[in-house]
N, C-alpha and C positions, 0 to 999 in steps of 0.2 A: 486612079482614084478608087478607094475601097467603097463598096456599096454596103450600107448598113440595112438591117431588116426593117427599121422604122425611120420616120423623119426625125431629124435631130434639131431641137430648138436652140436658140442662142445661149440660154443659160445652162445647157447641158454640156457634159464632157464626154469625150470618146477616146478609146484606146483599142488597139487590135494587135493580134499576133498572127502573122501570115506564114504558112509553110512550117508549122511546128511538127516535129517528128513524134507525134503521139497518136493513139488510136482515136478515131472519130467517135466510135461507139461509146467508149469510156468517158470521153470528154462531154458528150451529150448528157450522160447520166449525172456527172458532177455539176454541169452548168444548170440543169433543172433544179438541183438541190439549192444552189446559191442564188438563183434568180429572185429578184425583189428583196433581198436581204440588205441590211445595213452593212456598210463597207467593213467596219470593225468586226462585226459578227462573222461575216463571210471569210475574212482573213484568218480569224481564230479557228473557224470550222476547217478550213483547208490545212492549217498548221497541225491540228489534231489528227486529221487524216494521214498527214505525212508522218507524224509521230506514232501512228498506229494506236491511238487512244480510243478512237471511235471508228466505225466502218459504215459502209453503205452496202447493204445486202451481202455482208460477209467479205467484202473486198475493200482494199485501201486506196487503189488508184494513185499510188505515190508519184509516179512520173508525170501523170496528167496534172495532179494537184500542184506540183512544183512549177509547171509551165503556166498554169492559170494564175498562180500567186504572183509570178513575175509581171503578168499583164495587169493584174489588180493594183500592184504597187505603182506601175506606170500611170494608171488611171488616177490613182490617189494623188500623185505628184502634179498631174494635170489639173485636178480639182483644187489643190492648194494654190497653184499659180493663178487660177481664176477667182480664188477667194471664197470657195464653197465651205460651208460648215456642216458637218454631219451628212456626208454624201450617202446616197442609197443607190443600189444597183437598179436601174430601170429595166435594162435588157442585157442579157448575156446569151450569145448563141454560138454554137459550134457547127461547122459544116466541112464537108470534104474539101481538101486542098488540091493543088495541081498534082498530077501523077509524076512520080519520080521512079526511075528504074535503076536498080543496082546493075553495074556493068556485067557483061557476059563473063562467064567462067568456062573455059574450054569450049565444049560444043553446045552448052545450054544457052537459053535465050536471056538469062538474067531473071531478076525477081522484082516485083513492085514493092515500094516502100510506103509506109503509112505517112500521111500528110493531113494536117487539119488547120483550118483557119478559125480563130476565136475572136469575136468582136464584143466589146463591152461599152455600154453607155451608162453614165452616172448622172443622177439628178440630185438636187439639194433636198435633203430631208428635214424633218422637224427636230430641233434640238430638244433633248430631254431636260426638264427643269429639275433642279435639286431642291427637295423639300426639307426644310429644317424640322426637327422633331418638335421644337417649342411652338412653332407656328401651326403645326398639324394638330396639336392638342387643343388649341383655343377654339 
């Protein structure tokens, strides 16, 4: 069973990616940016990073964003199944995963591979109300 950084309530949704082949350091940077964002805004933000339209400190983190986007889409489907409207990211965290070693080559001992665990919790947010221009003028 996966341990999450906070207690999960009944009306919240969770998703996780375990053993992702991405850098823990870069995933922490991206997770801090999207934490507590609305789901639609965070997906758009990650897609713009992948498309290299915007950057974070001069870097795009393309591979990391692609993996986090997959987990966000999984969490979104979980939210749709539960009947959530306008989900918001409550918590997203990245931590080091299990150590993996590349096999030995000749006499060397092999090398360590990057591994990261990402955990996401969504909660229901407030829906934005559309205001008609006629009603606003009165």
